[in-house]
Residue frames as a rotation matrix with the C-alpha (Angstrom) as fourth column:
UNK 1
0.351 -0.804 -0.480 -90.87
-0.141 -0.553 0.821 33.70
-0.926 -0.221 -0.307 314.59
UNK 2
-0.618 -0.596 0.512 -89.85
0.373 0.351 0.859 31.97
-0.692 0.722 0.006 311.37
UNK 3
0.110 0.749 0.654 -93.05
0.988 -0.014 -0.151 33.07
-0.104 0.663 -0.742 309.65
UNK 4
0.804 0.151 -0.575 -92.36
0.212 -0.976 0.040 36.70
-0.555 -0.154 -0.817 310.52
UNK 5
-0.182 -0.958 -0.223 -88.86
-0.139 -0.200 0.970 36.45
-0.973 0.208 -0.096 309.03
UNK 6
-0.553 0.046 0.832 -90.23
0.742 0.481 0.466 34.93
-0.379 0.875 -0.301 305.83
UNK 7
0.534 0.828 0.171 -92.86
0.832 -0.480 -0.279 37.65
-0.149 0.292 -0.945 305.56
UNK 8
0.563 -0.403 -0.722 -90.25
-0.087 -0.897 0.433 40.39
-0.822 -0.181 -0.541 306.04
UNK 9
-0.557 -0.809 0.186 -87.98
0.057 0.187 0.981 38.87
-0.829 0.557 -0.058 303.38
UNK 10
-0.276 0.554 0.785 -90.92
0.941 0.322 0.103 38.44
-0.196 0.767 -0.611 301.01
UNK 11
0.769 0.556 -0.314 -92.00
0.512 -0.831 -0.217 42.06
-0.382 0.006 -0.924 301.55
UNK 12
0.136 -0.814 -0.564 -88.44
-0.238 -0.580 0.779 43.23
-0.962 0.028 -0.273 300.87
UNK 13
-0.685 -0.371 0.627 -88.27
0.433 0.485 0.760 41.16
-0.586 0.792 -0.172 297.68
UNK 14
0.197 0.844 0.499 -91.60
0.974 -0.112 -0.195 42.53
-0.109 0.524 -0.844 296.46
UNK 15
0.716 0.021 -0.697 -90.40
0.161 -0.978 0.135 46.07
-0.679 -0.209 -0.704 297.24
UNK 16
-0.338 -0.919 -0.203 -87.22
-0.142 -0.163 0.976 45.60
-0.930 0.359 -0.076 295.22
UNK 17
-0.578 0.186 0.794 -89.14
0.757 0.485 0.438 44.10
-0.304 0.855 -0.421 292.28
UNK 18
0.546 0.838 -0.002 -91.65
0.801 -0.523 -0.291 46.96
-0.245 0.157 -0.957 292.37
UNK 19
0.419 -0.485 -0.768 -88.86
-0.129 -0.869 0.479 49.56
-0.899 -0.102 -0.426 292.44
UNK 20
-0.663 -0.691 0.289 -87.24
0.144 0.261 0.954 47.87
-0.735 0.674 -0.074 289.43
UNK 21
-0.178 0.703 0.688 -90.54
0.972 0.234 0.012 47.88
-0.153 0.671 -0.725 287.55
UNK 22
0.765 0.433 -0.477 -91.08
0.418 -0.897 -0.144 51.57
-0.490 -0.089 -0.867 288.26
UNK 23
-0.012 -0.866 -0.501 -87.52
-0.219 -0.486 0.846 52.33
-0.976 0.120 -0.184 287.11
UNK 24
-0.694 -0.202 0.691 -88.02
0.531 0.506 0.680 50.38
-0.487 0.839 -0.244 283.90
UNK 25
0.302 0.883 0.358 -91.28
0.946 -0.232 -0.227 52.19
-0.118 0.407 -0.906 283.15
UNK 26
0.637 -0.127 -0.761 -89.60
0.094 -0.966 0.239 55.53
-0.765 -0.224 -0.603 283.87
UNK 27
-0.479 -0.875 -0.062 -86.80
-0.042 -0.048 0.998 54.75
-0.877 0.481 -0.013 281.39
UNK 28
-0.463 0.380 0.801 -89.34
0.861 0.405 0.306 53.78
-0.208 0.832 -0.515 278.73
UNK 29
0.665 0.726 -0.178 -91.27
0.686 -0.687 -0.241 57.03
-0.297 0.038 -0.954 279.22
UNK 30
0.314 -0.636 -0.705 -88.05
-0.153 -0.767 0.624 59.08
-0.937 -0.088 -0.338 279.04
UNK 31
-0.699 -0.575 0.425 -86.95
0.278 0.329 0.902 57.28
-0.659 0.749 -0.070 275.86
UNK 32
-0.036 0.785 0.618 -90.36
0.994 0.092 -0.059 57.94
-0.103 0.612 -0.784 274.31
UNK 33
0.789 0.304 -0.534 -90.17
0.335 -0.941 -0.041 61.63
-0.515 -0.147 -0.844 275.16
UNK 34
-0.124 -0.918 -0.376 -86.63
-0.134 -0.360 0.923 61.92
-0.983 0.165 -0.078 273.76
UNK 35
-0.593 -0.070 0.803 -87.76
0.689 0.473 0.550 60.41
-0.418 0.879 -0.232 270.44
UNK 36
0.421 0.892 0.167 -90.47
0.870 -0.345 -0.352 63.05
-0.256 0.293 -0.921 270.06
UNK 37
0.586 -0.171 -0.792 -88.08
0.068 -0.964 0.258 66.01
-0.807 -0.205 -0.554 269.97
UNK 38
0.846 -0.280 0.454 -85.99
0.517 0.220 -0.827 65.01
0.131 0.935 0.331 266.91
UNK 39
0.696 -0.711 0.103 -82.79
-0.717 -0.677 0.168 66.29
-0.050 -0.191 -0.980 268.49
UNK 40
0.906 -0.415 0.084 -80.24
0.422 0.899 -0.114 63.94
-0.028 0.138 0.990 267.01
UNK 41
0.431 -0.845 -0.318 -76.56
-0.155 -0.416 0.896 64.47
-0.889 -0.337 -0.310 267.69
UNK 42
0.838 -0.114 -0.533 -74.68
-0.544 -0.120 -0.830 65.14
0.031 0.986 -0.163 264.46
UNK 43
-0.174 -0.982 -0.071 -71.59
-0.946 0.187 -0.265 63.34
0.273 0.022 -0.962 265.81
UNK 44
0.170 0.311 0.935 -73.43
-0.598 0.786 -0.153 60.11
-0.783 -0.534 0.319 266.55
UNK 45
-0.330 -0.433 -0.838 -71.76
-0.939 0.240 0.246 57.52
0.094 0.869 -0.486 264.35
UNK 46
-0.519 0.168 0.838 -73.77
-0.292 0.887 -0.358 54.51
-0.804 -0.430 -0.411 265.47
UNK 47
0.436 0.688 0.580 -75.81
0.441 0.398 -0.804 54.63
-0.784 0.606 -0.130 262.28
UNK 48
0.913 -0.001 -0.408 -74.81
-0.328 -0.598 -0.732 55.32
-0.243 0.802 -0.546 258.73
UNK 49
0.671 -0.695 -0.258 -71.39
-0.200 0.165 -0.966 55.34
0.714 0.700 -0.028 257.13
UNK 50
0.712 -0.509 -0.483 -68.39
0.702 0.509 0.497 53.78
-0.007 -0.694 0.720 258.86
UNK 51
-0.480 -0.877 0.028 -66.19
0.877 -0.479 0.025 56.66
-0.008 0.036 0.999 257.70
UNK 52
0.378 0.706 -0.599 -67.61
0.706 -0.638 -0.307 59.99
-0.599 -0.306 -0.740 258.88
UNK 53
0.706 -0.059 0.706 -67.45
0.504 -0.658 -0.559 63.18
0.497 0.751 -0.435 256.87
UNK 54
-0.401 -0.893 -0.207 -64.36
0.833 -0.261 -0.488 65.33
0.382 -0.368 0.848 257.63
UNK 55
0.399 0.480 -0.781 -64.92
0.789 -0.613 0.026 68.24
-0.467 -0.627 -0.624 259.98
UNK 56
0.986 -0.029 0.166 -64.24
0.056 -0.871 -0.489 71.85
0.159 0.491 -0.857 259.02
UNK 57
0.523 -0.849 0.075 -60.55
-0.851 -0.516 0.094 72.38
-0.041 -0.113 -0.993 258.33
UNK 58
-0.028 -0.523 0.852 -59.71
-0.340 0.806 0.484 68.67
-0.940 -0.276 -0.200 258.04
UNK 59
-0.391 -0.155 -0.907 -58.68
-0.918 0.138 0.372 66.82
0.068 0.978 -0.197 254.91
UNK 60
0.758 0.638 0.137 -60.43
-0.633 0.770 -0.086 63.63
-0.161 -0.021 0.987 253.89
UNK 61
-0.334 -0.880 0.339 -58.13
-0.743 0.467 0.479 60.63
-0.580 -0.092 -0.810 254.29
UNK 62
0.218 0.389 -0.895 -58.31
-0.884 0.467 -0.012 58.12
0.413 0.794 0.446 251.48
UNK 63
0.348 -0.179 -0.920 -56.37
0.255 0.963 -0.090 55.41
0.902 -0.203 0.381 253.34
UNK 64
0.890 -0.037 0.455 -55.82
-0.437 -0.353 0.827 55.39
0.129 -0.935 -0.330 257.04
UNK 65
-0.076 -0.992 -0.099 -52.28
-0.791 0.120 -0.600 54.79
0.607 0.033 -0.794 258.27
UNK 66
-0.283 0.031 0.959 -53.74
-0.823 0.506 -0.259 52.32
-0.493 -0.862 -0.118 260.76
UNK 67
0.779 0.592 0.206 -55.06
-0.378 0.705 -0.600 50.05
-0.500 0.390 0.773 258.00
UNK 68
-0.381 -0.909 0.166 -52.71
-0.405 0.326 0.854 47.52
-0.831 0.258 -0.493 256.43
UNK 69
0.432 0.435 -0.790 -52.93
-0.899 0.143 -0.413 46.40
-0.067 0.889 0.453 252.82
UNK 70
-0.029 -0.365 0.930 -52.59
-0.301 0.891 0.341 42.62
-0.953 -0.270 -0.135 252.63
UNK 71
0.085 -0.028 -0.996 -51.39
-0.995 0.056 -0.086 41.18
0.058 0.998 -0.023 249.32
UNK 72
0.478 0.166 0.863 -52.17
-0.408 0.911 0.051 37.52
-0.778 -0.377 0.503 248.85
């Protein structure tokens, strides 16, 4: 009786680990396929300059009103 319970729990644990492995492999394949298409979002600011280029119809701000100038 106890051995059957242990085997069922072990089989469930192996099933969960296998599902996680398959999911991880699927994500890696999808990421690899996305890299092949060179479709990069132009509004993705994770790389490059911290201050993005102004959009059409907007003026470039030299100093943001949210920034404070500290004089020491």
